[in-house]
C-alpha angles and dihedrals in degrees: 000000000000125000124253093267090057101046108157113252096022114143114255117251110249120196109219116208135180096014108187112247123221112291093248090055090048092059095041085060092045094052089054087064111086089204090064091059096058096089123044111180091191089062094045100052102034090113090063088059093049092048093055103034100034089193122198117250110271095027115145120247136176119214101210110209091003097186112180092007093232093115091051090049090054090052090053099043101037098038103025089235128164100241131200113188118206126192136141095220108081092200096053100102121093114251093246092051095058097070090053089065089070097036095050104031091144093065108013129056142149127224121190105219142137114243090216088067126064106286114241095222141059130203145167091249138029130203117198114171129165091356115097095060088058094057121105109253094243090055100046094095093047094049092048091050092049094049094046091048094051099051129037097217117026130192114207128191111184129182116231097194137069120271130243098193093080089071087078091072102017097252130108114245104189102070099160108048111167138151126258093263092056092054092043089057090052090058093043090051087057093053090244121174102232109214096177143346138189134177137188136172095289109024148015133218132207134183109197148149131212105167118149092263088058093053090050091046092058089060097049100087112101117206118231092182130060115265090236092058093045092050091050090052092049094048090053099043099047090059096055098083099247121157118261130230113245135168120280131190117275115267138188098238119122122227134187126214114209121198132177105256114136092250091069089079090068092046098056096106092050090050090051090047093054091043090054088054091057099260109154115246116222115186128194126209115315093001085078094071092036089059092047091049088053095052099265124126110210121227090209141005121208129197134175109164116105097204117114097233089066090069088089089067093075094058134134101032111221134192121260094023124118120211121219109190126172112243087239093063118115111269090238089068089065095052111122095006115134110245093217089060101035120094128193119214128182133220122228094254105140094212088070096057099087094055093042090051091052092052104036135041090210135008135171116224114215112227125209145099136304098284134070092244091058091053095042095060096053092040095054090044085056088051089057104263118131107168117068133183109198122204131175095012103116102140088214141075124265113211088335092305117128099188139021089238136032114292107161094186088074096047117116097015120153114273118218125190109225124199114208111182091322099318118109124221126180111224143172111236093257090053092055090048090050091051092052092047091047088062090054092051092051090049091051102038105015094115090049097065145019118237129195113181117195124212133033100278131129097271092050090050092050091051093045096048100032091236116186132218090263091053091066106086130173113232 
């Protein structure tokens, strides 16, 4: 008979060592280690944020997981931004940062909060560096959602390698280590507009927005071609080896977008003047040939429509022009285009995703409305351009003319009188739709670009008066 200590069936005694504390306690311990304060990624890459966002002085920004506070201080001092720092470790700030909280209360503050909970602040911009890789896997989605909901445009820098700092306390710090493509999918799954990305051997960066207007914007596009036909076009075009549109760093170059509204005829000299100054000329649909016929060589031609008759818009092919065709365009539109100057871009239609994923490791959907103009602006912002001159994009009729040139497909369309804050515009239905969607784009991306619209059309009036969706009424 065994003694009490050896009773048959008794559970073995297991000695538990190195139990992981709560995450907040982990980082309270880490911030007590001077070695952990040496490097502050938020301080080191702040210029990347300024280069992409180019925020106006006084703009509000949240530094998510602010750590030492040195990155937030750089945002305040270098950009004149109104900064709210958020972190769940109350001892994270450097000793010389703390006094500034009292001295600069009007533009610099600290909020103790957990990013896995709704964040008690909102701002125009967000700054999240060296944070997401530290989040427990089961909380990554929640933290992303909270950050994206609290700031309209968010800059992320995320490490893609394991940490070494955790050796100081015997606990791993990087709990969510994933490659660039994994994080990109996270943003795509949230219908984010991706302004810019960059990756290197140890990290990746994203500048994105996913505010509610953006989610609505992705649904604006109305198909004028059956899904089956669009899908067949896409399946064919993505296998032809064309280049793909992808984000580029923001630049200071000016571009002009030229459409085919009747008013463009009176703007020809201004277009030529800007072209002579080196402003890039982006043409949409039939405006491409109109510009060529008027002695202008386009820098780029953009097309969205999937219908076969639009294939004439890409002719004739000219030197020094790049062609940006949606992957849904009819294959005949690609005939004769040089592959080294032809770029595929993709809409945000979800039914395309399975085929795009089979063909490409990464791709960058272009958001926007139901017309080529409303995709061209976000696409060229993605390509790095921020200052746009807009010609021939009135979104209304001029003396019953719909285009500056013959386009029989638009003849005989219904004409609607539209009242915008007391001013009457005559529009075809698609023009009214474009005007309403234009408002949504300006709401979502208005602080990401500068627009100057020439002429006295509906879009110019909306921009000039700040008209809202509810101001546009059908008579």
